[in-house]
N, C-alpha and C positions, 0 to 999 in steps of 0.2 A: 878643051874638047875631049882630050884623052883622059883627063881626070873624071869627067862625067861617065865615060865608058867604063873606067875601072870601078867606079862606085857601083854601077849597075851590076857588074860581074860579082862584086863582093857580096851582094844581097841575094844572089841566085840560090844558094843552098837552103835558105829559109823558105823560099818559094817551093822548092822541091819537097820539103817537109810538109808544107801545107797541102800540096798536091797529093802526097802520100796518104795523109789523113783522110782526105776526101775519097780517095780510091778505096781505102779500107772500109769506110762507112758504106760506100756503094756496094762493095763486095759483100759486106755483112747483110745488107738489105736484100740483095739478089739471092744470097744463100738462104735467107729466111723464107723468101717467096718460094724458092725451089724446094725447100724442105716441106713447106706446107702443101705445095702442089703434088710433090712426088711421094711423100711419106705419110702425111696426115689427112689427105683428101678423103681417103676411105673412111676414116674415123668420123669426119664431119658429115659425110654422106650417110653413114649409118645413123648418126644422131638425127639427121633430117628425116630419114625414113621412119624412125621410131616416133618422131614428133608429128609427122604428117599422115601416118597410116593407122588405121584401127581394124581390129579383127572381130568378126561376129561368128559365134558357134551356134549351129542349129541341130538339136538332137534328132536322131533317126527314130522312126516309129518302132515300137516293140513288135516282136513276132506274135503270131496268133497261137492260141492253145485250143486243141481239138479233142473231141472224145474219140473213142476207138473206131467209130464209123465215119469220121470226118466232119461231124457237126461242130460248128464254132462255139466253144464255151467262153472264150475270151478273145475279143478282137479290138479293132480300133474304129472309132467313128469320127467323122470330120467335126471339128469344133470351129465355128465361124465367129469371127470378131470384126468389128469395124475399127480400123486404125487410121491414125492421122500421121501422114508423112511430114515430119517437122521441117526437113530441109527445104521443102517447097513453100514454107510459110514465112521465110525470113523477110520478104518485102512487107507482108501484112503485119508482122510483128513490129517492124520498125515504124510503120505508119501508125499503128495503134499506140505505140509508145509515145510518139510525138503528140498524138491527140490527147492521151491521158495527161501528158506533161502540161499541155496548154490549159487543160481544165483545172489543174491544181495550182497553176501559177497565181491565180487570184487569191489564194489563201496566204496568210502571213507565213513568212519563211519558216518559223519554228513549228508550224502545223503541217508543212508540206511533207509528203512521204519521201523516203530516200529513193535513190535511183533503183536500188534492188527491189524495193516495194513497188515502184512504178512498173518495172519489168514483169513482176508477178501479176499485177492487175491486168496488164496488156495481154499476157499469155492466156489468162483465164477468159478474158473477153473474146479473144480470137477462137479459142477452143470451143467455147460455148456457142459461138455463131455456127460453127460446123456441126456441133451436136444438135443444135436446133433444126438443121436441115434433116438430120436423121430422124429426129422426133416427129417432124412433119410427115415423113414417109411411113414411119412405123406406128404413128399415133401414140407416141410415148411422151413423158414429161421428165426426161432424165436431166440431171444437173452434173456439171463437171466437178470432180473431186479435186479441189485446188491443191490440197496437200500432196496427193499422188502425182498431180501434174508437175508441180515444182520439184518433187523428188526425181521424177523422170528427167527433167531438164538438167538437173544437177549430176545425175549418176549414169543415165543411159540415153543420152541425147541422140546417139547414132541409130537407136532402134525406133521403130514407129510406136506412137503412143496409142494404147487401146482405149477407145472411147466407150464401146459396148462389147461385152463378151458373151459367148455362148448363145448366139442367135438361134431361133427356131428355123427349120427349113423354109417355112413360108416367109419369114422376115428376110432370110438370105436371098430368096428368089426376088422379092420386091426391091431390095437394094441393088442387086445385080442389074436389074432392069432400069432403075431410075438414076443411079450414080453415073456421072460423066466419066469417061475413060481417063481423062487427064486431070481429074480432081485429086486434091491431096487426100481426100477420103477414099479409102479402098477397103474391100472386104478381104480379110486375111484368113486363110484356112490352115488350121493345124490339126493334129490328131490327138485324141484322148482315149483312154481305155473304156471299153464297153463290154458289158456282161449280159448277153442276150437272155440268159435264163435266170437273171436276178439273184435269188437266194440259193439256187441249186449248187451244191458242192462248194458253198462259200468258204468253208474252212480248209478245203483242199486247194482250191484255186488261189486263194489269197488275194491281196490287193496291193496297190502301188502308192508311193508317196511322191511328193514333188522334189525333183532333183534340181537344185539351183546351180550346180557346178558340173554340167556334163563335159566330158573330155572328148577331144577330136584327135585320135591317134594319127601321127604322121602328117598332120596338117600344119603347114608352115606358119610362122608368125608368133611363136610362143613368147617372144620378147615384146610384142606389141600390147598396147592397152586393149583388152579383150572384153567384149560384151557377150553374154550367153543367154539364149532363150531357155526357158524352163523345160526340163525333161521329166522323166519318171524313173523310179527305181522300185524294185520289189521289196515289200515290207513284211509279207507273210505268205505262207503256203507255197505253191509251185512258183508263183511270181517271184518269191524271194530265193527259193532253192535254185532255180534255173535263171537267175537274173542275168548273168553274163551271157547265157545262150539266147535269151529273149531280147536283150538290149540291142537296139539298133546302132548302126555306125553313124556317128555325128558328121554332119557336113559343115560348111562354113564359107565365109567370104572375107576378103581384105579390101578395104576402101581407103582412098585418099580423102582427107578431111581438111577443111579450112581452119584458121586459128580459133574459130568459135566452136569447132567440133562437129560441124555439119559435113556430110559427105558431098563431094563435089563432082564425082564422075562415076562411071561404071566400075565394077569391082576389078581390082588388079589381079585377083586370083579367086577362084570359086570352086567348091566341091559340093555336090548334092548329097544329102543324107540318104542312108540305105536302111531299109527295114531289117529288123533282127530276124533270127532263125525261128521257125515255127516249132511247136512242141505238140506231140500227139500223146495223149494220156490213154490209160487203159479203161477209164471210166465209160460207162454206158449211160448216157443221159436219160434214156427212157426208164431204165431201172432206177436210176438215182431219183428221178422225179416221183416214181411210184413209191419209193421208200419214204421220201420226205412228206408226201401227201398223207401217207398212212400214219406218220408220226406227228402230224399237225397238232399243236397244242400240248405235246408231250415234252418230257425232258429225257434225253438219252442218246443212244447212238446205234447205227446200223452199218454193218460191213458185209459185203459180198465179194467172194473171190472166185476166180476161175480155178477149179480144183487142180487141173493139170499144170498150169503155168504159174500160178500165184498172182496173176494180174488182178488188180483191184477193180471190180465192176461197180461197186457202190461203196461210198464212204460218206455217211450222213451223220451230222451232229445237230441235235436240237436242244434249245432254240438256236436259230440261225439269224442272219442279217442279210440285207440286200447289198451286194457288192457295188451297185451303181451309186449308192449313197456316199462312196468314198471318192467320187469323181466330181469336181476336181479335187475337193478336200472334204474330209468328214467334219460335219458340224459338231459343236460341243454338245448340243442337245441330243443328237443321234448317238454320239459316243457314250453319253450318260445313260441313255436308254439301253444300249447294248450291255453296258456294265451292270445295270440293275437287273437285267434279265439273265445274267450269267451266260451270255451268248459268246463271249470271247473264247471260251474253252472249247477246243476240239475234243469232245468226249470220246471219239473213236480211237484216238491215239494218246490223248493225255488223261483220259478218265482213269481213275484207280478204283477198281471194284473187286469185292470178293466174288468168286465165280459161281457160288451157289451150286445147285445140283448138276449143272453142266460138268462140274469137276468129277462127278461119279464115273464118267468115262475113264478118266485117269486112274481113279481108285480101282475100277474093274480091271484095267490093263495091268496095274501093278499087282493086284491079287492073283490074276491068272499067271503072270510071268514068274511070280515068286512061289507059286504053289499054295498060297494061302487059301485059295478057293479052287473048285473044279467046276467048269462050265455046266456040266450036267448033274454032277453028284451032289454039289453043295446046295442044301436047302436051309432056309431060315424061316422060323415062324415069327411073324410080326404081330404082337399084341397091341401095337399103337405106341410103344415106348420101349426104351432100354435103360436099365439102371447101370450107371457107370460109377462105381463107388457108392457114395450116398446121394448122387445126383441123378435126377430123372431126365433122360434125353428123349424128346418126343418124336414121333413120326408125324408127317403132315396129315395122315389119316389117323385121327385119334382113336377110331374104332379098330384099327389094325388091318393089315392086308392078309393076314393068315399065312399059309405056307407059300414061300416064293423061292424059285431058283433064279439064276442070274438074269435071264432074258425078261422074266416077269418083274423082277425088281427094278430093272431099267425102265420097262414099260410104265410101271406105276410109280417110279421114282421113290422106292421104299427106303426111308432113312435107316431103319433098323438093320436091314441087310448090309448096308455100307458102313454103319457104325461097327458092326461085328467084323466085317472084312478089314477095316482099318486097324482095329485093335488087334486082330490076329497077326498082321504083318508088321505093324509099327510105323512111326512117322517117317523114318529115314527112307524106306522103300517108296512111300508115297511121294516124298519130295524128289527122290531121284527120278521117278517116272515123269513128274511134272517138268523137271529140268530137261528131260529128253525131248519134250514137246515145246521147249523154248520159253517156258513160263518164268525162267530166271534171268532173262535178258531182253533188251529191246529188239524189235524186229529189224531195224535199220531202214524203214520205209523212207522214201525220198521226200521228206518234209522237214522243215527247219526245226521243229520241236516235237519230241515224242517222250512219253513217260519212260524215263531212263532207268528207273529203279524198281522194276517189278520184283515181287518177292514171293517165295514159297516158304511158308512158316516151317521152322524146324526147332528142335530143342536148343541147338546152338544159337540160332537167331534170337530166340526168346530170351535166353540168358544174357546175351550181349546187349540187346536193345531194350529189354524191359526189366532186366536184373531179377528175373523170376525163373524158377525151375518149371519143367514140363510136367503136365499131369495127363493121365489117361483121357480125361475129358477133352484136352486139347487135340489128341489124336482123333477122337470121335468127331470133333468139329471139323478138322481139316479134311476128313474123309468124305464129308458131304459138301465141301466147298465153303464152309463158314470159317470164322476165326480170322487170322492175320494174313492169310494169303491174298495178294492183290494182283490183278491182271488188268489189261486194257481190252476193250471189245475187239480190237485188231488182233491181239494175241489169241483170243478165243476163236476168231475166224480162221486164223492160221492153224490152230489145233484141229478144228473139225475138218479143214481141207486136207491136212496131213493124214488124219485118220481115214478119210474117205479114199485116199490113195494107198492106204496100208503102210504109211511111212510116218516118220516122227517129226519132221520140221518142214515148214514152208517159208520160203523167202518171198515176202510180198513185194510187189512193184506197182507203181503208178504210171509206168511207161508201157505203151503198147508196141509190140513187135509182131508183125505178121509171121505166122508159122513159128512162133517161139517154141523151142523144144520143151518137152515135158520135164518138170523138175524131178530129180531123183535124190532122195536122201536116205538115211538109215531106215531099213525096214522095221516095222513094229516088233517083230520077233515072236509072233504068236502062231500056234498051229491053226490051220485054216478053220477047223471046227470051232475053236475058241473065238476067233475073230468074227465068224458068222453068228455066234451066239449073241455077241454085243450088238451087231448090226440088226439082228432079228428083233431084239428088244427095242431098239430105236425105231425100227420100221413099224412095229406095233404101236409105239407111242405116237408116231406120225399118223397112223391110220385110224386108230380109235382110242388112243391113250391120252396122256396129258398134253400132247402136241397136236391134237386133232384139228384145232382151229387154224392150223397152218396148211392143212391138206388142200391140194388143188386137184380138181377132178381130172383124171386122165394122166396124172403125173405121180409116179411113185417117189418115195423119199424116206429119209430117216432123220429123226429129231430127238433132242433131249432138252427138256425145260428145266428151269431152275428158279429158285427164290432165295434171295439173300438180304442181309441188312447192311445198310450204310448209315451208321449212327442210328437214328430212330426212323429212318426212311427205308421202306422195303424196295427191293429191286426185282424186276421181272426179267428173266433171262430166257433165251432160247437159242440153241445152235441146231443147224439142219444142213443136210446135203441132199441133192437130187440130180438126176434120177437114181433110183436105188441100184439098178443093174449096171449103170455106167455113169458114175458121178461126174457132173460137169460144173455145178455151182455149189458153193459152200457159203452159209450165212450165219452171222452171229448178231444177236439183238440184245440190248439191255435198255430198260426203261426205268426211270426213277419214279417212285410213288410220290404223290403230291401231298399226302396227309400222313402225319406221324402215327405210326402204329396201325394204319389201315391195311387190311389184307390186300395183297397185290400179286396175284398168281402169275407165274411165268407164261403158262400156256394161254391163259385168258387175255393177257395184255400184250405180250410179245408175239403171240401166234398170228394175229391179224397182220402185223407188219411183215412177218416172214411170208405170209400168204400173198400179200400185195407184190412183193418182189418176185416170188415164184410165178405168179400169174403173168406178170410183165415179161419175165424171162421165157416162159412157155409160149406166150403169144408171139413174141419176137422170133423165137427159134422156128416156129412153124411158118411164119411169114417171110423170114429172111434167112433161110438155112445156109446160104453161101455168101452172106454179106462180108466184105473185107474192105480194108483201107490200108494202102501201102504207106509205111512209116519209115522215116530215117531218124534214128536216135541221135541226140546231141553227142 
């Protein structure tokens, strides 16, 4: 008995070792559980969140664009679509799949569609059933685009599928009345850009493109799989220049989804989109439309400025295009038509033109300031031409103007007077005066593209760019605005606005500020009598000279016409300001002739456009003398 007890005691250490191994294993298991629970549970929770949640971004509507009186130039209109909420179709999709599967089981195994193909067939059948309900209400015969439907299932399952887009107001009303509230079919409202005045100021306002990647700042869930509704971004004009100001604040929602990707509950988090800031322009839509109507069928540009502030009242470029054609996207046929018409170019800011006889204002100023001519004493006899070396330089009046002093030469636009003035003082002084009026640099207008390299021809420029020396004939040419000097219509408008104020430069702006202070730049630097001589000549031109077709009954003014050549096409110019005693509006017009070599006088062709703008301005000034609109700049 005692031996048995001893034997049992001798084996006891082995049992202790066995117990120790078991205890170590249990301890390891418990430690592992504890580690996962205490230290890695957050990691797995985060993985679960990322796997089970999806984020949707909805862009905010863009801000409106107004004219100076508060009329909407660019706004947003509702865009109605019929959408199908796919999450509500899961039972129907499963039932349809089973039905399709049964139908194909009768075929030999090798001829049966794959499971993926069966799912596609079932989706199309269910979607078409719902679309047929819409067709019955709207009397349409629309068919489901199966390719788009399957792409939607594969890439954006969380978003509703659009069955019909851009419904008319009447169709929208009928669907709202007939569709059940609980139906998977719903009418979805979004916003799209709308241009109430169509073609008016198209090149200034610009257009938008589709933004497939809108951002939602400070909205959580950046690490989640994200679906984004399409937004818009500015592609040209003010829409592009002030895109960040007009751009709305995107909203969004975060949903829980099942393993198939369908949402299963109300959003975990949601933020509504916010409309962007509004923009108030300096444009006057009444004057803008008057200019564009007068330019109908022409090629050219018109610019009108507020003399005191430099605010742009009119900026028209012809031919133009309808901005509504860009919504939701521009068709290739319309784009081709715009291209063929040459309508993409904003001729007001991007057009490059020799200034013609409107430049004689600059030549007169340079002559008076340099002492090359005297406002009252200098007289020139015009026989209809001037010989410069062996070359005959004509006056537009081939019979000659006879004896002319400065004001008469401006009134009649006598080339011979200004040939001689230019030759007397030389090209450098002419170029320096043109530079004082900003002809040697861009204006800095708030548009994304402007003619950045205007030039005033000089001997140095010709030698550097054409590798030719300067001749006296070149001086004669630039003195009357011909030759290699190139400016934009906007620069011409700034020049005449500056001159009307008795100053040298005008900073144009497309933004309106109530009670904007008067611009003040360097004075012209003429004696009052000399300045009045030039103005008198322009006033006579407006009243009964070359600019008389711009005259408006009851409105005094001063104008200068011009004709120039762009290749083989003649250009018709006119600059003008009014009223004479207290200048308020300055205008520059250039029109391109349609036939090579055809006579295309400035007063005859550009004059009626100036008149249309002045008539609209006068009528509005008399009708709304105190019209204002409070504006906050971006």
